[in-house]
N, C-alpha and C positions, 0 to 999 in steps of 0.2 A: 422729539416723539411724535407719533400721529394718534391723536384721539379719537375714539369711537363717539358717535352720537354728537359731533359737534357743530350743534344746533344754533342758534342765535339765543343766548341764555336770556331771557327775559327777568326782569326785576323779581325776585323770591319773595318768599314768605320774609320779613324783616326776622322772624326768631332762627332761620336757616342763616341769617347772614351772621347774625351776632354769635352764634353757637360756631361759625366757621373761624370768625375770626377768634374767639376762645381758644377754638383747639389750635391752630397754628400759633397763636401766641403762646401756649403752653409748651408745644413743641418745639419752638426757638430755645425755652429758657432751660424747650428737654428740643442695661443696657444696663464677767469669764476668767478664762485663766489669764495668768500673767507672766506667758512667755513673751520671748522676744517679738517684736512686732512684723520682721522682714528678715529673712535669711541673710547672715554676712556673706556678702560678695567683695568685699574690699581687700581682693587679691590683687596679684600684679595684673592678670590679663582679663578682667571683667567685660568680656565682650556682650553687648547691650545686644545686638542684633548679628546674623548670621553675615560672614563675611564675603559669600560667595556672590555680589550683584554684578556679578561681568555682565556684560553684552549677550552671551547664549542663554541667561536666564531669561524665561518666560515669564511676563509678571501674572497673567489669566492665562487659562488653557484656550489653546488654539483651535478647539472643535467646536466653535459656535456656528455650524453649518447649517442648511437646510434641516439635513436630516436628525439633526438634536433638537428633541422634544425641550422647553422649557420647563416646563411640568409634566408631570405623569399624566397619560392619557387616559385613566383607567378611572374618572370621574362618573362610571354610572350609577345608575338607581343603588345597583347594591353596594356601594362605599359609602358607608356611613362617616360622614363628618366628624363626627363626634361619638366615643362609645354609646353604646346603645344602654347601658347597666345604671339607668339615672332614675331606677326605682325609690319607692319610700323608704324602704328598709335599710338604703345605703345611707349612712349618715357622714357627712364631710367633715365631722370631727366628731371625736376625737381621731386625729391622722394616723394615731397608734395603730390603729387596726388592721392596716395594711404594711407597718412597719417602716411607714416613713415619716420625715420630717421635712415641713415645709414651711421655707425662710423668705419673709418680703420686706424689702428695705424701701424707706422712703422718710417721710419727714410728717411733724408736727411743727404748726404756730398755733399760738396761745391768744387772746386777745390782746397784750401787748405788742403783738407782733414781733416775738420772737421764736427763733425757727429753732428745731431740735431735731437732729436727725434719729430717728427709729427704725429699730429691726423688731420684725413680729414673728416668731417661731411658734407654730401652730397656733397661732392666734392670741398667743400670751405676748405684750409689748415690753420691748426694752431700748432704755433711753441710751444711746450711745454717749451723746453728750451731755453733762449735768451741770458743770462747772462755767460753761460759756454758751451764749448763743449765737445764731445766725449758721447753722449746722446743718446739712443736709447730706442723705447716702442714696445717690444716684444707682450703685449696682452693688451686686455683692455676689458672693462665689465662695462654696463650701469645699475644701479640698481636706482628705484625713477627716478629721476633727475638728479643724481648725476654720472660723467661719470668718471670710474678709469680707469688708465693705470698702466703698470709697466717695468719695464726696468733696463738702465745702466744711471747712471748721473756720467763723471767726476770718475767713476773707483769706484762707490758705487751702490748698489742695490737700487732703487727707489719705491715708488708709487706715483702715481699723482691722486688727488682727485679734479676734474674741474681746472686741469691747475696747482693745489698747490702741491709740490712734498714734500714727507716726506720720508728721509733717513731711511733705513732698516739695513743697515751695517755698522758698523765704519770702519771696515778694507779695505784696498786696494784691487781691484777685484772681489769683490761684483756683483753680476747681478741676477734680477728676470724674470724669464721666463714666468709665467703665473701667473693670476689673476682669484680670482672667490669670488661674494659676492652674500651671502645667510643668509638672516633673520637681514641684516645690519651687518656682520660681515664679514671683508674683509681678505680673505686667499691668500695667494702669496706664489711661492716656485721658488727656486732659489740656490746661493750661498751667503753665509755668513762668516763671520771670522770662523766659526766653521765648513765650508765644507757646504755639502748639508744640507738644510734648509726650513723649511716649517715656516710661520709667518702667526699669526692670532691678526687683527688687532696691528701690529706691533709689535709683542711680537714673538720670536724666539726657534724654536724647531729644535735641531739638528734631521736629519732622519737617524738610525742607519742600520745595516744590521745583527744584533744580532739574525734575527731565518732563516738565508740563512742558508742552508747546506752548510757544509766545506767539504774539499778534505783530507782525511785520517787525519782528526783534525786540518789541517794548515787552520788557518783565512784568511779569504779575504785580501789583502796589497793591492790591487788596490785602484782607486778613484771611485767616484760616484756621479751622480748628477742627480738631479729631473728636469723634462721638462714641466709636465702637470699637474695640481690639479682639480680634481671636487667634490662639496660637494652635499652629496644626503642626505637628512633628517640631522641624527646625525652622519651619518659616512664622513670621508675626505677621500679622494683617491689621490695619487700621482703615478705618471710614471716617469721613470728615466732611466738612464743607466748606467751601473758598467763594468770598465775595470778590469778584473780579476787580475793582476799583476803578472799570472803564466807563469814560462818558459817552463813548459811541454806539453804547448798545443799551436799550432799555432792558436788562437783565438782570436778575437777582441773585441767588446764589446756584454754586454746581457740587456736584460731587467729586469726591477726590478718595482715592483708594491709594494706599500704601503698600507696599509687600517688601518688608526686609529695607524699608527705609526708603525705597524707588516710588514716587507718584505716577499716577495714571488717571487720568477723567475717567468716570464710570456712568457719567448720562453722555448723552450725544450732543450737549449744546442748544438744542433747540426747544426747551422749555424755556418759560419767563422766569421759572424757578423751579431748583430741585434740591432735594435736602434727603440724609441719610441719618436713619435711627440706629439701627442694629447691623450684626455682619454674623453670618455663620459659614462655617468651611465643611466640607463633606466630602472627602477622597480628595480627588481634583476641582470639585465644584467649587464656588464663591455666591455665596447668597447673600444680597443686602436688600433691607428693608428701608422704605422711606416713603416720599410723597413729590408729586411736581404739580406744579402749579400754571393756570393758562394766563395768559397777560390779559390786563385788565384793559376795555376798551370802553368808548363812549355806551352808553346804556346797555353796559354788557357786565355781569359780575363774573368777578375771576371765580374760576372753580379749581377744586384740589382733587386730585388722584390720588390713590395707595399705588404704589409701585412695587414689585419687587423683581430686582435684579438677578437674573443667574447667569456669572459669564461675561457680565455686561451687557446681556439681552434684556430687556426691560419688558414685563407684562402687567395692566393694569388691574388693579383690584379694586372692583366695584362691588356695590351691595344696593339690593333690589329697595327702593324708597330713599335713598340717602343722596343728598345732591353731592356732598363733599364726602371722601373718604381719606383717611392717613393710616399708614403703616409704621406700627411701632416697636416690634419685635420680629424675629425670625428664631425657628429653630425645625431642624431637620433632625427625621427620626426612620431610618429605614429609608424608602423610596419615598416617605410622603415629608411633605413641606408645610409646617404650620407657620403662620402668619397673625399677629395679633395686630389689632387697630380701633380705630374711632369713625363713626359716619354721623353723619345730622340727618336727623330724621324727626320733628324738625330740632328738637334736640341733642345732644351728644349720644350715641348708643356704642356698647362695646359689642366687636366683632371678634371673629374667630375666623379666619380662612385656612380651609385645609384643599391643599392643591388648585389653587383658584377659587373654591367653592366658597362664599359666604355663608355662616350662619351669626346670625345675630343673638348676642347674650342677654341685650334688655331690648325692649322695645324702641325707646327713643321718644316714645310719645310723652312722658310726664316728668323725668328729670333727666338730667344731664351724669351719662356715666360712660368712663373710658376705660378701655383695656388697655394696657402699657406695655406688659411682659408677657411671655408666653413659655412653659417649659413642658416636653414631652418624657417621662419614663414608665416604662413597663404598659404599654400602649394607653397611659392615661393622661388625658391632657391638664395640665393646669395653666390660669392664667391670673395675673393679679391686675388692680386697677382702682378707682376711687370714684365717689360719685359726690354730686352735690344736690341735694334734694329739700327746697325750702330754706335754705341757708345753714343746714345741717350738713356735716362731710362725714363721710364714711369709707373704710378701707374695705375693697371687694375682694372675695378671691373665689375661683371658680374652679370646680373638677369635673370633667366632661361635661362641663355647661351646666351643672348645677352650682347654685350660687351657696357663698358665706358671707356676710356683711359683717364687721367688728368694727372696735375702735370709734363707736359714736360715743365721744365723750367729749367733757369742759371744752378740749380744744377748740378752738376757733377752725382750723383747717387740718385736715390729715388726707395724706397722698401717698399711695404706692406706686415706686416707678419699676421693680425689678423683681423678678420669682426666682427661686433655686431651689429644688426639692431633691432629697438625699434618703 
């Protein structure tokens, strides 16, 4: 990737460096009833993915020509980044005023370092796991009247349906990072006993790199893991990361996109580090949010750029006053593309980009706040994240730029990773 403003990066304020390191570390780690937790798919022909992966199937649209605008070009003054109805009379809670329910998924950590997966519905928290510790809910999805979440519990990958857990992996060290429900089928991606895994209704398929190009015939020997899943019609898209494990290049991670089990590099391979956080498919267009890192050099600080890829073409997402930016989630509504993210200014600040234009949800001057997920419904823009202020942690929710903070409790840490509105 060719970066803008590639000056010699002088040594910056130590607060900026610390904030950038914390952001990168966070992004690496990181989108009821008693009915059955998963549909029963143990029939004779439980096809996990479509079987039409023949040579004629195009992985990404082939229309990435010069005439194709990466994002809408109508970012003129008349285009409001967020709706303008943030007046004093509009209360963020109760959510029932407009008939919508807002679900936020995350975790809490008590002062004994026990993790508990949590769900907040309209500001009211629920602990998804009470009998064990070491659990986290990375992602959630609501389908009909059922609430799904995925994550980790006591070292195993797990999906919750209406609070009831189903174990996805048998080996220690499993985790499920993203969940999507389509026509009653439940898809999740993460780490299982055989490595990078896509689960459909609880049945696992290992994600391989068999179609990726090799270097002088040498196969990939690094590690890889999926981060986000999206289902569009019969097509299943998964985006993730690969560490190539090569000794002859100074490079970290690259972004990999699987469509129906076939892998393809998404980034161009020129950055020192490329990472993906979220995927969204609209029509024939595939959007991926993440970030890239410039290589460290003598007396030069590495710089992180939020990136949005559309059909493999990258756009850098910057914000005024921010040294580093990170894109955490993407959502497409009509012709508008929304991305949540983080900037350093000098502490971390929450950002929403609409069609490439940034709006800071917090100023980044006095506290560290992150926007980890974005969701759009009926022209209302919702985001979820978390903050740390003077050692106290809170869950943040935004609607059209107006914030609500909650869960300022005795828990040592509370964090929100995913938002879903219905």
